[in-house]
NUTI-761268 format. One record per residue (C-alpha): x, y, z. Coordinates in steps of 0.02 Angstrom, whole numbers, always signed. Layout:
! NUTI-761268
> X / Y / Z
...
//
This chain:
! NUTI-761268
> +4492 / +8377 / +3841
> +4670 / +8350 / +3793
> +4715 / +8308 / +3977
> +4577 / +8184 / +3993
> +4625 / +8089 / +3839
> +4804 / +8090 / +3914
> +4740 / +8016 / +4076
> +4637 / +7883 / +3976
> +4794 / +7828 / +3872
> +4892 / +7818 / +4028
> +4763 / +7709 / +4116
> +4764 / +7592 / +3961
> +4942 / +7583 / +3956
> +4957 / +7545 / +4140
> +4818 / +7413 / +4114
> +4916 / +7339 / +3967
> +5082 / +7336 / +4075
> +4989 / +7252 / +4211
> +4926 / +7114 / +4096
> +5095 / +7090 / +4004
> +5180 / +7083 / +4181
> +5060 / +6951 / +4246
> +5069 / +6856 / +4077
> +5268 / +6861 / +4093
> +5249 / +6804 / +4277
> +5131 / +6665 / +4232
> +5238 / +6600 / +4095
> +5403 / +6619 / +4194
> +5318 / +6524 / +4336
> +5293 / +6376 / +4213
> +5445 / +6377 / +4110
> +5571 / +6458 / +4226
> +5681 / +6373 / +4344
> +5589 / +6281 / +4502
> +5636 / +6281 / +4688
> +5699 / +6108 / +4704
> +5877 / +6133 / +4764
> +5942 / +5955 / +4717
> +5889 / +5800 / +4612
> +5747 / +5708 / +4702
> +5648 / +5551 / +4674
> +5449 / +5566 / +4666
> +5326 / +5432 / +4666
> +5156 / +5436 / +4580
> +5037 / +5304 / +4641
> +4914 / +5206 / +4544
> +4760 / +5310 / +4510
> +4838 / +5467 / +4588
> +4758 / +5626 / +4514
> +4831 / +5806 / +4476
> +4770 / +5874 / +4641
> +4854 / +5754 / +4762
> +5008 / +5743 / +4649
> +5027 / +5939 / +4645
> +5006 / +5941 / +4839
> +5147 / +5807 / +4853
> +5253 / +5908 / +4741
> +5233 / +6060 / +4845
> +5262 / +5972 / +5006
> +5426 / +5901 / +4934
> +5479 / +6071 / +4878
> +5482 / +6037 / +4695
> +5356 / +6180 / +4651
> +5308 / +6342 / +4747
> +5119 / +6320 / +4739
> +5004 / +6165 / +4702
> +4862 / +6281 / +4657
> +4965 / +6382 / +4524
> +5045 / +6221 / +4460
> +4874 / +6141 / +4427
> +4813 / +6309 / +4333
> +4964 / +6314 / +4229
> +4960 / +6137 / +4188
> +4788 / +6160 / +4127
> +4823 / +6308 / +4018
> +5006 / +6273 / +3959
> +5022 / +6093 / +3989
> +5036 / +5940 / +3865
> +4870 / +5831 / +3846
> +4891 / +5662 / +3935
> +4873 / +5577 / +4095
> +5000 / +5553 / +4235
> +5095 / +5391 / +4242
> +5114 / +5283 / +4396
> +5294 / +5257 / +4447
> +5448 / +5329 / +4519
> +5525 / +5472 / +4436
> +5690 / +5577 / +4458
> +5659 / +5763 / +4466
> +5807 / +5865 / +4423
> +5868 / +6000 / +4529
> +5768 / +6173 / +4482
> +5666 / +6080 / +4360
> +5521 / +6197 / +4291
> +5342 / +6159 / +4307
> +5333 / +6117 / +4123
> +5472 / +5987 / +4141
> +5407 / +5913 / +4296
> +5241 / +5881 / +4209
> +5336 / +5809 / +4057
> +5424 / +5694 / +4170
> +5269 / +5641 / +4264
> +5178 / +5599 / +4098
> +5318 / +5492 / +4044
> +5380 / +5609 / +3899
> +5546 / +5644 / +3970
> +5671 / +5594 / +4102
> +5688 / +5417 / +4189
> +5539 / +5323 / +4253
> +5533 / +5161 / +4363
> +5356 / +5083 / +4338
> +5285 / +5025 / +4502
> +5157 / +4893 / +4542
> +5082 / +4935 / +4712
> +4992 / +4813 / +4821
> +4904 / +4915 / +4963
> +4900 / +4852 / +5141
> +4757 / +4732 / +5168
> +4731 / +4691 / +4971
> +4676 / +4502 / +4966
> +4760 / +4392 / +4845
> +4604 / +4384 / +4730
> +4619 / +4570 / +4697
> +4807 / +4561 / +4681
> +4781 / +4425 / +4545
> +4658 / +4533 / +4453
> +4778 / +4681 / +4460
> +4919 / +4575 / +4397
> +4818 / +4513 / +4245
> +4757 / +4689 / +4216
> +4930 / +4761 / +4198
> +4961 / +4757 / +4011
> +5157 / +4785 / +4025
> +5173 / +4616 / +4118
> +5177 / +4460 / +4015
> +5134 / +4274 / +4058
> +5005 / +4184 / +4150
> +5014 / +4156 / +4338
> +4911 / +4069 / +4467
> +4821 / +4166 / +4614
> +4957 / +4187 / +4748
> +4921 / +4101 / +4910
> +4833 / +4219 / +5034
> +4944 / +4307 / +5154
> +5104 / +4271 / +5046
> +5119 / +4447 / +4961
> +5197 / +4592 / +5059
> +5102 / +4744 / +5025
> +5221 / +4875 / +4945
> +5270 / +4958 / +4784
> +5380 / +4857 / +4671
> +5469 / +4920 / +4519
> +5449 / +4819 / +4358
> +5506 / +4835 / +4171
> +5396 / +4816 / +4019
> +5387 / +4636 / +3968
> +5429 / +4571 / +4137
> +5336 / +4409 / +4182
> +5198 / +4408 / +4305
> +5268 / +4254 / +4391
> +5431 / +4341 / +4420
> +5345 / +4490 / +4499
> +5243 / +4372 / +4618
> +5399 / +4283 / +4663
> +5484 / +4445 / +4714
> +5332 / +4498 / +4819
> +5325 / +4328 / +4904
> +5516 / +4338 / +4937
> +5489 / +4513 / +5011
> +5349 / +4437 / +5129
> +5458 / +4291 / +5181
> +5611 / +4399 / +5230
> +5494 / +4531 / +5325
> +5413 / +4396 / +5423
> +5577 / +4308 / +5465
> +5654 / +4468 / +5523
> +5504 / +4522 / +5628
> +5482 / +4348 / +5698
> +5663 / +4355 / +5765
> +5616 / +4517 / +5861
> +5451 / +4456 / +5927
> +5395 / +4501 / +6102
> +5357 / +4356 / +6228
> +5182 / +4438 / +6237
> +5135 / +4368 / +6061
> +5012 / +4228 / +6054
> +5072 / +4165 / +5887
> +5167 / +3995 / +5905
> +5225 / +3992 / +5727
> +5257 / +4129 / +5587
> +5109 / +4057 / +5495
> +4996 / +4099 / +5641
> +5062 / +4275 / +5655
> +5014 / +4306 / +5469
> +4838 / +4243 / +5506
> +4806 / +4341 / +5652
> +4898 / +4495 / +5568
> +4773 / +4478 / +5425
> +4627 / +4496 / +5547
> +4701 / +4650 / +5625
> +4734 / +4725 / +5453
> +4553 / +4700 / +5407
> +4480 / +4763 / +5573
> +4558 / +4934 / +5590
> +4623 / +5063 / +5460
> +4702 / +5171 / +5596
> +4895 / +5129 / +5615
> +4891 / +5189 / +5790
> +4763 / +5062 / +5840
> +4853 / +4909 / +5769
> +4941 / +4860 / +5925
> +4787 / +4884 / +6028
> +4676 / +4776 / +5920
> +4815 / +4643 / +5920
> +4816 / +4655 / +6106
> +4630 / +4626 / +6115
> +4630 / +4482 / +6002
> +4779 / +4404 / +6101
> +4689 / +4421 / +6259
> +4529 / +4330 / +6181
> +4635 / +4194 / +6114
> +4719 / +4167 / +6286
> +4549 / +4151 / +6371
> +4483 / +4035 / +6242
> +4353 / +4165 / +6182
> +4285 / +4179 / +6004
> +4377 / +4311 / +5903
> +4207 / +4365 / +5833
> +4292 / +4467 / +5688
> +4168 / +4513 / +5555
> +4299 / +4505 / +5410
> +4317 / +4313 / +5451
> +4124 / +4294 / +5406
> +4153 / +4395 / +5241
> +4312 / +4303 / +5178
> +4228 / +4129 / +5135
> +4090 / +4222 / +5039
> +4198 / +4345 / +4936
> +4383 / +4286 / +4958
> +4418 / +4460 / +5026
> +4330 / +4563 / +4901
> +4201 / +4695 / +4975
> +4040 / +4622 / +5026
> +3951 / +4767 / +4967
> +3798 / +4738 / +5088
> +3770 / +4714 / +5274
> +3813 / +4536 / +5339
> +3662 / +4422 / +5352
> +3604 / +4337 / +5515
> +3632 / +4167 / +5426
> +3804 / +4216 / +5376
> +3851 / +4262 / +5562
> +3802 / +4078 / +5615
> +3880 / +3997 / +5463
> +3999 / +3849 / +5518
> +4164 / +3846 / +5420
> +4349 / +3854 / +5443
> +4351 / +4046 / +5446
> +4200 / +4115 / +5536
> +4267 / +4166 / +5708
> +4085 / +4186 / +5771
> +4059 / +4004 / +5766
> +4234 / +3935 / +5810
> +4371 / +3960 / +5938
> +4554 / +3991 / +5897
> +4613 / +4060 / +5728
> +4545 / +4029 / +5559
> +4628 / +3898 / +5449
> +4721 / +4034 / +5348
> +4751 / +4218 / +5322
> +4595 / +4321 / +5258
> +4702 / +4452 / +5168
> +4886 / +4503 / +5132
> +4933 / +4595 / +5296
> +5063 / +4743 / +5295
> +5220 / +4754 / +5401
> +5141 / +4858 / +5532
> +4996 / +4734 / +5566
> +5129 / +4590 / +5574
> +5229 / +4696 / +5698
> +5077 / +4726 / +5804
> +5039 / +4542 / +5820
> +5217 / +4504 / +5871
> +5227 / +4646 / +5991
> +5045 / +4681 / +6041
> +4992 / +4816 / +6171
> +4993 / +4770 / +6356
> +4802 / +4787 / +6387
> +4647 / +4700 / +6480
> +4537 / +4750 / +6326
> +4424 / +4604 / +6270
> +4287 / +4705 / +6173
> +4289 / +4844 / +6047
> +4157 / +4949 / +5944
> +4164 / +5081 / +5811
> +4179 / +5258 / +5880
> +4109 / +5352 / +5734
> +4278 / +5429 / +5682
> +4351 / +5275 / +5594
> +4426 / +5204 / +5752
> +4364 / +5101 / +5894
> +4320 / +5116 / +6085
> +4392 / +4973 / +6189
> +4324 / +4898 / +6342
> +4381 / +4779 / +6471
> +4212 / +4705 / +6525
> +4051 / +4666 / +6443
> +3958 / +4800 / +6540
> +4078 / +4929 / +6476
> +4060 / +4862 / +6305
> +3874 / +4863 / +6299
> +3876 / +5045 / +6362
> +3995 / +5093 / +6212
> +3875 / +4998 / +6097
> +3731 / +5096 / +6152
> +3828 / +5259 / +6123
> +3873 / +5191 / +5952
> +3694 / +5154 / +5909
> +3634 / +5325 / +5971
> +3764 / +5409 / +5858
> +3707 / +5306 / +5719
> +3530 / +5349 / +5741
> +3573 / +5532 / +5755
> +3653 / +5522 / +5581
> +3505 / +5437 / +5503
> +3602 / +5270 / +5481
> +3477 / +5160 / +5583
//
């Protein structure tokens, strides 16, 4: 009996030691020094959640594990959301300190105003007016005049000043890229380059396709073919905002200065704010004979040189959509 009691006590003691040891490990992993070997900048984008931020911290070497960082943050962290901005993470910062910095409770933060690639000026304007730390009124920026990027700003800075900086960045980027343009580009002026780049931006979300899409549209323009780009139908209706439904037959046949189904050549102006990569693609398009494209079901497109090839690709796309129950 005495031996049995002794074994029970040993088991209890071992369990307690295990619990205490795990507790010490859990706390040390939060309050102890982290793996970052030198000071580093870290950006939290607008709307970023804890999962993506933790994964980026792990990828950058600031924490050992995204999973355990999130677990410790839930149990030991300070209440409050993450702040969007650029932060300086000190070398060997603990998980607790990193969270405090990203919540704006410690350290140095640069506030960022981010314009994603392809955000139309109507949405840029709404975002500007919704940012409470900016001041003053501003007119909606001209479409295609804003360079998509992240811009730092200070509390109390005017919206007009921020717009001017974003437009200056677009002017400089366009001038730099125009000076390096290929003889293959169909753009006769920098303004035409922005118009075509805005269509390329809206037609594909895959960076690897941009030069190919630019090459295709360049070919159609050279042959006097209509571009037949769906986003040019939508722009006069929504000013670049999501349509939220399928395009109607009457809208396909609408005659206006943007609809490239009923006009040849370029629209009268851009249909969004294109990013640097789309502008580069238009000024240095792929060498291709492609004239047609259709979605491939993976977010990209299948390209074709002839109408017969294109029709075959369309049949495959429709079959895929039927198989998915989308038709």
